[in-house]
VOGU-3710 file (C-alpha; in Angstrom, 3 decimals, decimal comma):
1> xxxxxxxxxx> -18,010/-0,045/-11,776  -18,648/-1,298/-8,250  -16,078/-4,030/-7,387  -17,095/-7,570/-6,613  -17,909/-8,688/-2,900  -15,528/-8,297/-0,514  -16,362/-11,535/1,195  -19,190/-14,314/-0,115  -22,582/-13,144/1,654  -22,071/-9,648/2,037
11> xxxxxxxxxx> -24,394/-8,493/-0,483  -24,011/-4,737/0,731  -20,195/-4,671/1,081  -19,137/-3,419/-2,264  -15,609/-2,020/-2,856  -14,839/0,921/-5,421  -12,445/-0,524/-7,794  -9,962/2,456/-9,470  -13,008/-31,746/-22,703  -11,606/-35,161/-23,380
21> xxxxxxxxxx> -10,729/-37,512/-20,631  -7,395/-36,462/-21,016  -6,874/-32,729/-20,438  -7,146/-30,927/-23,272  -5,515/-27,206/-23,379  -7,473/-24,185/-24,711  -5,554/-21,577/-26,595  -4,351/-18,781/-24,771  -2,346/-15,520/-25,301  1,216/-15,112/-24,571
31> xxxxxxxxxx> 0,389/-13,694/-20,696  -2,273/-15,995/-19,936  -1,804/-19,548/-18,781  -3,378/-22,461/-20,631  -7,080/-23,288/-19,380  -7,571/-26,871/-19,448  -10,939/-28,671/-19,189  -11,065/-32,528/-17,610  -13,766/-35,124/-17,620  -16,098/-36,448/-20,562
41> xxxxxxxxxx> -15,549/-35,256/-24,018  -17,589/-32,334/-25,107  -20,880/-32,463/-26,722  -20,623/-30,653/-30,037  -24,364/-30,323/-29,854  -24,368/-28,534/-26,557  -25,268/-24,993/-25,727  -24,630/-22,978/-22,836  -27,940/-22,022/-20,886  -26,288/-20,297/-18,070
51> xxxxxxxxxx> -22,687/-18,902/-17,537  -20,756/-16,662/-14,831  -17,219/-15,509/-14,778  -14,652/-17,336/-12,860  -12,639/-15,142/-10,477  -10,295/-15,600/-7,608  -12,416/-15,724/-4,018  -11,082/-15,880/-0,447  -9,605/-18,844/0,917  -11,599/-21,868/0,454
61> xxxxxxxxxx> -12,644/-23,982/3,518  -12,642/-28,047/3,783  -15,790/-30,063/4,154  -18,081/-27,168/3,045  -21,148/-27,512/0,981  -22,567/-25,157/-1,266  -26,123/-25,062/-2,773  -26,343/-22,774/-5,932  -29,189/-21,312/-7,526  -29,098/-20,530/-11,301
71> xxxxxxxxxx> -31,842/-19,624/-13,620  -31,696/-21,270/-17,183  -32,163/-19,421/-20,470  -32,763/-22,272/-23,102  -34,228/-25,576/-22,241  -32,969/-28,972/-23,264  -31,979/-32,591/-22,462  -28,608/-33,812/-21,265  -27,981/-31,499/-18,371  -23,970/-30,997/-17,922
81> xxxxxxxxxx> -22,181/-28,497/-15,622  -18,586/-27,265/-15,341  -16,694/-26,914/-12,121  -13,792/-24,231/-12,418  -10,649/-24,285/-10,371  -9,136/-21,516/-12,402  -8,054/-19,656/-9,689  -6,859/-22,271/-7,146  -3,049/-23,089/-6,441  -3,769/-26,475/-5,721
91> xxxxxxxxxx> -5,932/-29,518/-7,040  -9,650/-29,629/-5,312  -11,523/-32,538/-4,993  -15,420/-32,667/-5,498  -16,808/-35,762/-3,971  -20,487/-35,292/-4,150  -22,499/-33,238/-7,045  -26,123/-32,879/-7,264  -28,653/-31,123/-9,439  -32,382/-30,544/-9,034
101> xxxxxxxxxx> -34,679/-27,982/-9,618  -35,743/-25,352/-6,811  -38,885/-25,107/-4,945  -38,456/-22,568/-2,675  -35,562/-20,816/-0,621  -32,854/-24,202/-0,652  -35,770/-26,591/-0,691  -36,210/-28,619/-3,778  -38,852/-30,330/-5,898  -39,228/-33,746/-4,446
111> xxxxxxxxxx> -37,752/-36,239/-6,844  -35,743/-33,973/-8,736  -32,302/-33,868/-7,009  -29,850/-36,276/-8,775  -26,383/-37,102/-8,622  -24,162/-36,048/-11,245  -20,787/-37,889/-12,555  -17,547/-37,038/-14,064  -16,130/-39,672/-16,474  -18,002/-42,192/-14,941
121> xxxxxxxxxx> -17,429/-41,377/-11,489  -19,117/-39,950/-8,624  -16,217/-37,830/-7,634  -13,479/-35,464/-9,442  -10,221/-33,762/-8,894  -9,805/-30,569/-10,735  -6,148/-29,486/-11,254  -4,944/-26,181/-10,528  -5,953/-23,377/-13,374  -8,546/-26,153/-14,895
131> xxxxxxxxxx> -12,000/-27,056/-15,091  -14,142/-30,478/-15,198  -17,107/-31,074/-17,345  -19,581/-33,343/-16,136  -21,298/-36,486/-18,006  -24,648/-35,444/-19,170  -27,786/-36,197/-17,047  -30,161/-37,798/-18,671  -33,839/-35,969/-18,879  -35,037/-32,485/-19,921
141> xxxxxxxxxx> -34,114/-29,062/-18,340  -36,897/-26,392/-19,198  -35,948/-23,105/-20,085  -36,405/-20,334/-17,538  -36,116/-22,912/-14,726  -33,986/-22,118/-11,295  -31,499/-25,047/-11,471  -29,702/-26,034/-8,090  -26,166/-27,341/-8,280  -25,150/-28,874/-4,934
151> xxxxxxxxxx> -21,785/-29,454/-4,372  -19,266/-30,766/-1,770  -15,528/-30,780/-1,190  -13,619/-32,557/1,605  -10,248/-30,754/0,852  -10,803/-27,347/-0,663  -8,127/-24,988/0,551  -6,304/-22,239/-0,960  -7,899/-19,664/-3,096  -11,348/-20,472/-4,244
161> xxxxxxxxxx> -12,422/-19,800/-7,584  -16,035/-18,239/-8,066  -18,103/-15,461/-8,922  -18,461/-12,617/-6,506  -21,849/-10,542/-7,212  -24,291/-13,076/-7,987  -27,079/-10,862/-7,403  -29,016/-14,368/-6,529  -28,824/-16,000/-3,049  -27,392/-19,408/-2,503
171> xxxxxxxxxx> -26,870/-21,518/0,162  -23,823/-22,932/2,053  -23,648/-25,574/4,932  -20,852/-27,731/6,996  -20,462/-31,412/5,932  -22,087/-33,100/2,665  -25,827/-32,725/2,403  -25,839/-32,628/-1,249  -28,420/-35,396/-1,887  -30,829/-33,975/0,301
181> xxxxxxxxxx> -33,730/-32,340/-1,055  -35,038/-30,238/2,273  -33,562/-27,094/3,333  -32,787/-28,436/6,745  -29,222/-28,138/6,776  -28,711/-25,069/4,202  -29,316/-22,477/6,505  -26,183/-20,078/5,686  -26,807/-17,943/2,709  -24,180/-16,228/0,262
191> xxxxxxxxxx> -24,163/-13,565/-2,488  -21,705/-15,551/-4,384  -21,470/-18,674/-6,883  -18,533/-20,944/-6,076  -16,708/-23,218/-8,431  -19,788/-23,458/-10,612  -19,366/-21,415/-14,069  -21,229/-22,985/-16,583  -24,270/-24,892/-17,248  -25,231/-26,539/-20,825
201> xxxxxxxxxx> -27,981/-28,637/-22,428  -28,685/-30,318/-25,783  -31,273/-28,093/-27,320  -32,949/-28,883/-30,379  -30,983/-28,792/-33,476  -30,071/-25,507/-34,685  -30,201/-23,637/-31,258  -27,346/-21,132/-30,650  -26,361/-18,851/-27,803  -25,001/-15,191/-27,169
211> xxxxxxxxxx> -22,866/-14,589/-24,353  -22,656/-11,238/-22,875  -18,968/-9,984/-21,888  -19,203/-7,300/-19,915  -18,505/-5,461/-16,751  -20,990/-4,522/-13,431  -23,354/-3,165/-15,622  -23,833/-6,515/-17,379  -23,107/-8,370/-13,964  -26,216/-6,587/-13,082
221> xxxxxxxxxx> -25,359/-4,417/-9,876  -28,373/-2,024/-9,059  -30,963/-4,733/-10,315  -33,081/-6,490/-8,193  -31,719/-9,154/-6,275  -33,020/-12,890/-6,872  -35,458/-11,379/-9,405  -33,429/-11,890/-12,742  -33,284/-8,383/-13,710  -30,226/-8,229/-15,362
231> xxxxxxxxxx> -29,982/-7,011/-18,728  -28,850/-10,324/-20,276  -32,036/-11,842/-17,980  -34,197/-9,380/-20,391  -32,685/-10,085/-23,265  -33,160/-14,171/-22,509  -36,817/-13,379/-22,220  -37,474/-11,627/-25,568  -35,277/-14,561/-27,220  -37,553/-17,313/-25,601
241> xxxxxxxxxx> -40,727/-15,666/-27,761  -38,523/-15,081/-30,677  -38,247/-17,149/-33,866  -34,287/-17,111/-34,249  -31,910/-19,627/-33,632  -30,226/-17,927/-30,683  -32,071/-18,709/-27,352  -29,125/-19,163/-24,793  -27,555/-16,572/-22,843  -24,322/-16,726/-20,769
251> xxxxxxxxxx> -23,888/-13,650/-18,502  -20,012/-13,129/-18,387  -19,711/-9,770/-16,615  -17,493/-9,065/-13,629  -17,921/-5,962/-11,596  -15,177/-3,645/-12,162  -13,999/-5,260/-15,271  -11,528/-3,626/-17,758  -10,825/-4,583/-21,515  -7,350/-3,899/-21,168
261> xxxxxxxxxx> -6,269/-4,431/-17,541  -6,553/-6,838/-14,640  -8,666/-5,422/-11,751  -12,070/-6,390/-11,688  -11,245/-9,881/-12,547  -8,717/-10,607/-15,308  -9,234/-8,366/-18,316  -11,688/-9,274/-20,952  -8,822/-9,999/-23,297  -7,207/-12,515/-20,818
271> xxxxxxxxxx> -10,368/-14,233/-20,195  -12,075/-13,879/-23,321  -10,814/-17,684/-24,448  -11,975/-19,281/-20,774  -15,297/-17,316/-20,313  -16,957/-16,999/-23,636  -15,302/-18,972/-26,791  -14,737/-22,056/-24,502  -18,809/-22,433/-23,933  -20,548/-24,734/-26,347
281> xxxxxxxxxx> -22,771/-23,695/-28,753  -21,992/-19,894/-28,828  -22,965/-18,023/-32,113  -22,507/-14,482/-30,917  -20,261/-12,507/-28,648  -21,969/-9,488/-26,989  -19,062/-6,899/-26,108  -20,108/-4,370/-23,468  -17,071/-3,110/-21,772  -14,715/-0,127/-21,981
291> xxxxxxxxxx> -16,314/2,441/-18,984  -13,736/0,954/-16,390  -10,907/1,292/-18,700  -11,762/5,023/-19,323  -12,717/6,360/-15,960  -9,386/4,780/-14,379  -7,435/7,603/-15,228  -4,743/5,290/-16,254  -3,997/7,319/-19,273  -6,101/4,782/-21,486
301> xxxxxxxxxx> -6,526/6,594/-24,811  -9,432/6,095/-27,288  -7,049/3,933/-29,515  -5,637/1,792/-26,895  -9,339/1,023/-26,317  -10,088/0,244/-29,860  -6,941/-1,843/-30,052  -8,294/-3,842/-27,602  -11,882/-4,257/-29,336  -10,162/-5,085/-32,402
311> xxxxxxxxxx> -8,476/-8,180/-31,065  -11,537/-9,269/-29,474  -13,313/-9,055/-32,699  -10,466/-10,833/-34,590  -9,918/-13,618/-31,882  -13,994/-14,083/-32,073  -14,055/-14,049/-35,838  -11,073/-16,428/-35,788  -13,172/-18,799/-33,616  -16,296/-18,640/-36,184
321> xxxxxxxxxx> -18,427/-16,170/-33,752  -19,968/-12,924/-34,763  -19,621/-9,820/-32,409  -21,936/-7,241/-31,490  -20,314/-4,221/-30,297  -22,319/-1,973/-27,606  -21,709/1,815/-26,993  -20,259/2,776/-23,851  -22,974/4,062/-21,644  -23,069/7,853/-19,888
331> xxxxxxxxxx> -21,897/8,313/-16,508  -21,392/11,750/-15,445  -22,462/12,265/-11,807  -20,107/9,376/-10,874  -17,072/10,346/-8,794  -14,666/9,438/-11,370  -16,427/11,495/-14,317  -14,398/14,141/-16,142  -14,226/15,823/-19,264  -11,096/14,101/-20,622
341> xxxxxxxxxx> -12,699/10,679/-20,003  -15,724/11,903/-21,523  -13,761/12,809/-24,825  -12,558/9,103/-24,707  -15,778/7,812/-24,391  -17,085/9,685/-27,041  -14,293/8,911/-29,450  -14,752/5,081/-28,627  -18,386/5,430/-29,144  -17,743/6,647/-32,604
351> xxxxxxxxxx> -15,447/4,176/-33,533  -18,029/1,347/-32,494  -20,941/2,949/-34,541  -18,974/3,795/-37,608  -16,253/1,369/-38,054  -17,874/-1,259/-39,569  -15,593/-3,806/-37,975  -18,184/-5,270/-35,634  -21,135/-7,537/-37,040  -23,720/-5,192/-35,644
361> xxxxxxxxxx> -23,826/-2,238/-33,127  -26,250/-1,847/-30,193  -26,621/1,982/-29,276  -26,722/1,593/-25,243  -25,352/5,462/-25,297  -28,197/6,562/-27,122  -30,608/4,181/-25,211  -29,458/5,404/-21,846  -28,599/8,905/-22,050  -30,834/11,897/-20,856
371> xxxxxxxxxx> -32,123/13,987/-23,771  -31,055/17,108/-21,328  -27,846/16,350/-20,812  -26,231/13,125/-23,041  -23,491/12,814/-20,665  -25,629/11,644/-17,682  -27,745/8,342/-17,578  -31,474/9,218/-17,890  -32,904/9,771/-14,474  -35,887/7,285/-14,748
381> xxxxxxxxxx> -33,287/4,719/-15,674  -30,495/5,481/-12,931  -29,788/2,781/-10,493  -28,885/6,028/-7,966  -25,148/6,078/-8,627  -25,503/7,838/-12,102  -23,508/4,909/-13,844  -25,483/1,929/-13,323  -29,180/1,283/-14,591  -31,892/0,199/-12,690
391> xxxxxxxxxx> -34,400/-2,757/-13,677  -36,183/-0,181/-15,690  -33,049/0,650/-17,275  -31,732/-2,939/-17,710  -34,834/-3,904/-19,547  -34,433/-0,941/-21,939  -31,160/-1,958/-22,742  -32,364/-5,704/-23,488  -35,389/-4,128/-25,552  -32,809/-2,312/-27,548
401> xxxxxxxxxx> -30,929/-5,245/-29,066  -31,988/-6,187/-32,484  -32,516/-9,916/-32,043  -31,797/-10,563/-35,560  -28,397/-9,350/-35,196  -27,419/-11,976/-32,941  -27,619/-14,608/-35,604  -24,733/-13,990/-38,137  -24,246/-17,719/-39,292  -24,159/-16,855/-42,780
411> xxxxx> -21,063/-14,200/-42,268  -19,348/-16,881/-39,992  -20,298/-20,491/-40,749  -17,913/-21,499/-38,301  -20,145/-20,401/-35,565
//
């Protein structure tokens, strides 16, 4: 996979990678530190409408403002955001946080920008390794809307937390201009999201969400920047016109991510609780990972990867979620491809298709592979590097998902 952005704002510079008021601990595996969420109590009726996996960024800067553009999936009332300091080595304070609707660029719809609070206060200090959940903001947030969250920190230092490869332009500034609706002070751009890792709403009763757990294909590399053409975006469009209960979509892909090992972000096993299971209203985990484990040439076998899948399925089921497994897509022509890796990919896909351990299966390998060479991605879907699909490929992936498979409440009523 393509790795995360080497520095925020460098869209073309990619590296190739071989709560309650009292903080509430979230379950973690033995090798994963506890993850806490401070702020107001969680809303059991809330549903995630946008998400991005947290990762370690470059060192933060004090007195910096971020105007972050995100696209909602499902609509609802009582907007809430989550600010993450998961990778910080010290507390970080946010003294001004606003949310509004985008008009164009960094300019907001007049009258839409409103202050957000945290447990009734205008500022919040987030401990290292933790996140903060805001109070609900009254009013309705539409589906398929560009929401703009503007944040300012007077004291940020040490490693920042964020998401490198946003495939979306956001904005930065010096000083606190969060309350302003004009773009006058928001003249610097960035291709990353900082600190914000989730947005939720209270949708109509019965509404639920699916979380896509993946790598750079899910993260959207080779899709068109600023047009929301990642495959989870296309999936959200389909779900909006579908009669089922699952409407929310959270994209928890990280470029270069692996199931078993850290590298492009923490492994899927380590980040499962924080990035996926802790999100509100999740009914389904959509697991599409494995190619980075296979092509890393670290000795990972099919049985190793299958064991990782099984652990994710077991933990998701224990949390009352269903799991859709997706087959590993072809990548012949990518520099790390070799026959040994292809043999592992084939064995892993055989398990995904035939084991019966997933609640449902989506066969992305079948959708994307060339009819003339099934080890290669179909040329019309190839983004140019023989691994990442282009916009057409992303849409084909989303179109292949059986939407009824995303709702398995009868099998796992705890979801």
